[in-house]
C-alpha positions as CSV (number, residue, x, y, z in Angstrom):
1,M,0.0,0.2,-0.5
2,P,1.6,3.5,0.9
3,G,5.2,4.4,1.3
4,T,8.1,6.8,0.0
5,D,9.9,7.8,-3.3
6,T,12.0,4.5,-2.8
7,D,8.3,2.7,-3.3
8,T,5.7,1.4,-6.4
9,H,2.7,2.7,-4.3
10,P,3.0,5.7,-1.6
11,I,0.5,7.7,0.0
12,P,0.8,11.7,-0.7
13,D,1.9,13.6,1.7
14,P,0.1,15.5,2.4
15,L,-3.1,13.9,1.1
16,P,-4.4,15.7,-2.2
17,S,-7.4,17.3,-1.8
18,D,-9.0,16.0,-5.3
19,P,-8.0,12.2,-4.9
20,G,-8.4,11.6,-8.4
21,D,-10.4,9.7,-11.2
22,G,-11.3,7.0,-8.4
23,L,-14.0,9.1,-6.6
24,R,-15.6,9.7,-10.1
25,Q,-15.4,5.9,-12.1
26,S,-18.2,3.3,-11.9
27,P,-17.1,-0.1,-10.2
28,Q,-17.3,-1.6,-13.5
29,A,-14.8,1.1,-15.2
30,T,-11.8,0.5,-12.3
31,L,-12.4,-3.3,-13.1
32,R,-12.1,-2.8,-16.7
33,G,-9.1,-0.5,-16.1
34,L,-7.6,-3.2,-14.4
35,L,-8.2,-5.8,-17.1
36,A,-6.8,-3.3,-19.6
37,V,-3.8,-2.7,-17.8
38,L,-3.2,-6.7,-17.7
39,A,-3.6,-7.2,-21.3
40,L,0.2,-6.4,-22.2
41,A,1.5,-5.6,-25.8
42,P,4.6,-8.2,-27.2
43,Q,7.2,-6.2,-28.8
44,P,8.6,-8.0,-31.0
45,A,10.8,-5.5,-32.2
46,Q,12.4,-5.7,-29.1
47,G,12.7,-9.4,-28.6
48,P,10.2,-12.4,-28.4
49,D,9.7,-12.0,-24.7
50,V,9.5,-8.3,-24.3
51,F,6.4,-6.6,-23.5
52,V,4.7,-3.5,-22.7
53,G,1.8,-2.4,-20.1
54,Q,0.3,0.6,-19.5
55,S,-1.0,1.9,-15.7
56,Q,-4.4,2.7,-13.7
57,R,-4.2,6.3,-13.0
58,Q,-3.0,6.9,-9.6
59,P,-4.0,10.3,-7.4
60,W,-0.5,10.2,-6.7
61,G,0.7,9.9,-9.9
62,R,3.0,6.7,-9.0
63,V,2.1,3.2,-9.9
64,F,0.5,0.7,-7.2
65,G,3.1,-1.9,-6.4
66,G,0.1,-4.8,-6.8
67,Q,-0.7,-4.0,-10.4
68,V,3.1,-4.4,-11.6
69,L,3.3,-7.6,-9.6
70,A,0.4,-8.6,-11.6
71,Q,1.8,-7.3,-14.8
72,S,5.0,-9.2,-14.0
73,L,3.3,-12.3,-13.8
74,V,1.1,-11.9,-16.7
75,A,4.1,-11.2,-18.9
76,A,5.8,-14.6,-17.4
77,Q,2.8,-16.5,-18.3
78,H,2.8,-15.5,-21.8
79,T,6.4,-17.1,-21.8
80,V,5.1,-20.7,-20.2
81,D,3.1,-23.4,-21.4
82,D,-0.7,-23.0,-20.5
83,D,-0.3,-26.5,-18.8
84,R,2.0,-24.8,-15.6
85,G,0.1,-22.6,-13.4
86,V,2.3,-20.3,-11.4
87,H,3.3,-21.5,-7.6
88,S,5.4,-19.1,-6.3
89,M,6.5,-15.5,-7.2
90,H,9.1,-13.4,-5.0
91,G,9.8,-9.9,-6.0
92,Y,11.9,-6.5,-4.8
93,F,10.3,-3.2,-5.6
94,L,13.4,-1.1,-6.6
95,R,11.9,2.5,-7.4
96,A,8.4,4.3,-7.8
97,G,7.1,4.0,-11.0
98,D,5.5,6.8,-12.8
99,S,1.6,5.8,-13.9
100,N,1.4,8.3,-16.5
101,E,4.4,6.4,-18.6
102,P,4.0,3.2,-20.2
103,I,5.9,-0.1,-18.4
104,G,8.5,-2.6,-20.5
105,F,8.7,-5.9,-18.8
106,Q,12.0,-8.0,-20.0
107,V,11.2,-11.9,-19.4
108,E,14.3,-14.5,-19.1
109,R,13.7,-17.8,-19.4
110,L,15.8,-19.2,-16.6
111,R,14.9,-22.8,-16.5
112,D,12.1,-25.1,-18.3
113,G,12.4,-29.0,-16.5
114,H,10.2,-32.0,-16.7
115,S,7.6,-30.5,-14.8
116,F,8.7,-27.0,-13.3
117,S,9.4,-23.8,-15.3
118,A,11.3,-20.5,-14.0
119,R,11.2,-17.1,-15.3
120,Q,12.7,-14.1,-14.1
121,V,11.0,-10.0,-15.0
122,T,12.7,-7.1,-15.0
123,A,10.1,-4.1,-15.2
124,S,11.4,-0.9,-16.2
125,Q,10.8,2.6,-16.7
126,F,13.0,5.6,-18.3
127,G,15.7,2.6,-18.9
128,R,15.6,1.3,-15.2
129,P,14.2,-1.1,-13.0
130,I,11.3,-0.7,-10.8
131,L,10.5,-4.3,-9.7
132,S,12.6,-7.6,-10.1
133,M,10.5,-10.7,-9.4
134,I,11.3,-14.5,-10.5
135,A,8.1,-16.8,-10.4
136,S,8.1,-20.6,-10.8
137,F,5.3,-22.5,-12.5
138,Q,4.1,-26.2,-12.1
139,T,2.6,-28.8,-14.3
140,A,-0.5,-30.2,-12.2
141,A,0.6,-32.9,-9.7
142,S,-0.7,-34.7,-7.1
143,G,0.8,-35.9,-3.3
144,L,0.9,-35.1,0.3
145,D,-2.0,-32.9,1.2
146,H,-3.1,-30.3,4.2
147,Q,-3.9,-27.0,5.3
148,M,-4.3,-24.4,8.1
149,P,-8.1,-24.2,8.5
150,M,-10.1,-20.7,8.0
151,P,-11.0,-18.9,11.0
152,D,-14.7,-18.3,12.1
153,V,-15.5,-14.5,11.1
154,P,-18.3,-12.3,9.9
155,A,-19.8,-13.2,6.3
156,P,-18.7,-10.5,4.0
157,E,-22.5,-9.3,3.1
158,S,-22.7,-8.2,6.8
159,L,-19.7,-5.8,7.0
160,P,-19.5,-2.2,5.6
161,T,-18.1,-1.3,2.9
162,I,-14.9,1.4,3.3
163,T,-17.5,4.0,1.8
164,E,-20.2,2.7,3.7
165,R,-17.3,3.3,7.2
166,Y,-16.4,6.5,6.0
167,A,-19.7,7.9,4.9
168,D,-19.9,11.0,7.4
169,D,-16.3,11.9,7.1
170,H,-15.8,14.4,4.6
171,T,-11.7,14.8,5.0
172,A,-9.3,14.9,2.3
173,A,-7.9,11.4,3.6
174,A,-11.4,9.8,3.8
175,Q,-12.4,11.1,0.5
176,Y,-8.6,9.6,-0.6
177,W,-9.3,6.1,0.7
178,T,-12.8,6.0,-0.1
179,R,-12.3,6.6,-4.1
180,Q,-13.5,3.4,-6.0
181,R,-10.8,0.6,-6.4
182,P,-11.3,-2.6,-8.9
183,I,-11.2,-5.0,-5.3
184,D,-14.2,-4.5,-3.0
185,L,-12.4,-4.7,0.5
186,R,-14.6,-5.7,3.6
187,H,-12.7,-5.3,7.1
188,V,-13.7,-7.8,9.5
189,E,-12.0,-5.2,12.4
190,Q,-12.4,-1.4,12.4
191,P,-10.6,-0.2,9.6
192,I,-7.1,1.8,10.0
193,F,-7.1,4.2,7.2
194,V,-8.0,7.4,8.5
195,H,-7.8,6.5,12.2
196,S,-5.9,4.0,14.5
197,A,-7.7,1.1,15.7
198,P,-9.2,1.6,19.8
199,E,-6.9,-1.8,20.2
200,R,-3.5,-2.7,19.5
201,A,-3.7,-6.4,17.4
202,R,-0.7,-7.7,15.3
203,H,-3.5,-9.7,13.3
204,Q,-6.4,-8.9,11.1
205,A,-9.0,-10.0,8.7
206,V,-10.5,-8.7,5.1
207,W,-12.6,-10.2,2.9
208,M,-12.2,-9.3,-0.6
209,K,-12.9,-9.6,-4.0
210,A,-13.6,-8.1,-7.8
211,V,-16.4,-5.5,-7.9
212,G,-17.8,-7.3,-11.1
213,R,-17.6,-10.9,-12.9
214,L,-14.0,-11.6,-14.2
215,P,-13.5,-13.8,-17.5
216,D,-13.3,-17.8,-17.0
217,D,-9.2,-17.6,-17.1
218,P,-7.4,-19.4,-14.4
219,R,-4.2,-17.4,-15.3
220,L,-6.2,-13.9,-15.3
221,H,-7.4,-14.7,-12.0
222,T,-4.0,-15.6,-10.3
223,A,-3.1,-12.7,-11.6
224,V,-5.5,-10.5,-10.1
225,L,-4.8,-12.4,-6.6
226,A,-1.3,-11.4,-7.1
227,Y,-2.9,-7.7,-7.7
228,A,-5.3,-8.0,-4.4
229,S,-2.5,-9.5,-2.4
230,D,-0.8,-6.2,-2.0
231,Y,-3.5,-4.4,-0.3
232,V,-3.5,-4.2,3.4
233,L,-1.2,-6.5,4.3
234,L,1.3,-4.6,6.3
235,E,-1.5,-3.2,8.3
236,P,-0.5,-5.4,11.3
237,V,2.2,-4.1,11.7
238,L,0.7,-0.6,11.8
239,R,-2.0,-1.9,14.6
240,A,0.6,-3.6,16.7
241,H,2.0,0.4,17.4
242,G,-1.7,2.2,17.4
243,R,-0.8,3.7,13.7
244,N,-2.7,4.6,10.8
245,W,-2.2,5.0,7.0
246,S,-2.7,8.6,7.4
247,D,-0.4,9.5,10.4
248,P,1.7,12.2,8.7
249,D,4.9,11.7,10.2
250,F,4.9,7.7,9.7
251,K,7.2,6.6,6.5
252,V,5.9,3.4,5.0
253,A,7.5,1.7,1.6
254,S,6.9,-2.3,0.8
255,L,10.4,-3.3,0.1
256,D,9.4,-7.2,-1.1
257,H,6.7,-9.2,-1.9
258,A,6.5,-13.4,-2.1
259,M,3.6,-15.3,-2.8
260,W,2.8,-18.7,-3.1
261,W,-0.4,-20.4,-4.7
262,H,-1.5,-23.9,-3.4
263,R,-5.2,-23.9,-4.9
264,P,-7.2,-22.8,-7.3
265,A,-9.5,-19.6,-6.4
266,R,-12.1,-17.2,-8.2
267,T,-10.8,-13.6,-7.5
268,D,-14.4,-12.4,-8.4
269,E,-15.9,-14.7,-5.4
270,W,-15.5,-13.8,-1.7
271,L,-12.0,-14.7,-0.5
272,L,-10.6,-14.2,3.4
273,Y,-7.3,-12.7,3.9
274,V,-6.0,-12.7,7.3
275,H,-3.3,-11.3,8.4
276,D,-0.5,-11.3,11.1
277,S,2.7,-9.7,11.9
278,P,5.4,-11.6,13.5
279,S,8.0,-9.2,13.6
280,A,9.0,-5.4,13.5
281,S,12.4,-4.1,13.9
282,G,15.0,-2.1,12.6
283,A,13.0,0.2,11.2
284,R,11.6,-2.7,9.0
285,G,8.0,-4.5,9.5
286,L,7.0,-8.0,8.4
287,G,3.2,-8.9,7.3
288,V,2.2,-12.3,6.5
289,G,-0.7,-13.2,5.0
290,R,-3.2,-16.5,4.4
291,I,-5.9,-16.1,1.6
292,Y,-9.2,-18.6,1.7
293,T,-12.1,-19.2,-0.4
294,R,-15.2,-18.9,1.0
295,D,-16.1,-22.6,1.4
296,G,-12.4,-22.8,3.8
297,V,-9.9,-23.8,0.9
298,L,-6.7,-22.3,1.6
299,A,-6.1,-20.5,-2.0
300,A,-2.8,-18.9,-1.3
301,S,0.0,-17.6,1.2
302,V,1.8,-14.2,1.1
303,A,4.4,-12.5,2.7
304,Q,5.7,-8.7,2.9
305,E,8.5,-6.6,4.2
306,G,7.9,-2.8,4.3
307,M,10.2,0.0,5.6
308,F,8.7,2.1,8.9
309,R,10.2,5.0,9.4
310,V,9.2,6.9,12.7
311,P,10.8,10.6,13.2
312,A,12.9,9.9,16.7
313,A,10.7,12.3,18.8
314,A,7.7,10.0,17.9
315,L,9.4,6.9,19.2
């Protein structure tokens, strides 16, 4: 989510009074916009494994990290046989991306084995990398099978949307966080976009799904899940210390992102995203998450480390 100028998805400081097109777009328009940026264009003149993509317009002019993660995965998918699905991805955010400029994606075919394929993707702008990612793909196979159970939480329909949460808050911060997104987020606990939670905790749960129906393409659903996984993952770090995303003296930046896909899931159906923070130290905090289908199937696991800088006087 938010960060500083070393990150691909920062929060503006100060918050803008005009949060941008997100407030004026319909949910369907934002979803069409997401699908459009995931439709990468091959660049055969530059090489067989080179692609270019556009960005969602952002109020701060910088690329959302989840977007470039998803696009990098799509670029890698274009170079792998259809019968090999992604099972893991490890990426590093290197620089902020400019949402007004195209992003180039260079894929390197590291290995194609009997059942696994590995790809390295470099996302670049202005001749410099903004994200480096390695993904591994596998042919479907059977074997040992177990999972951690899904926690018992309220149903998503019983929880308010972000817009409903802040319906009576007309501050610039509330407007910024309630702009329309292609993913519907329903926090089980009180969100910490504008105000800190009354209780400090190192965990939370959030229901999420795309705001409309998506095509029946498993590869697209894995890419959209990568996109959505970058939302709210670091929030347990903030919760543990009584912080919120709108704290003016607090600087947060995502440093890396790792994801493992365990079982199929549709991202246009409700998914429960459960988060914990096992550690924070050295101006860094770790968020880990598990993503479940509504019927309790563990679909994916995620981990992200972020930079958390607090002025010395505030410690």
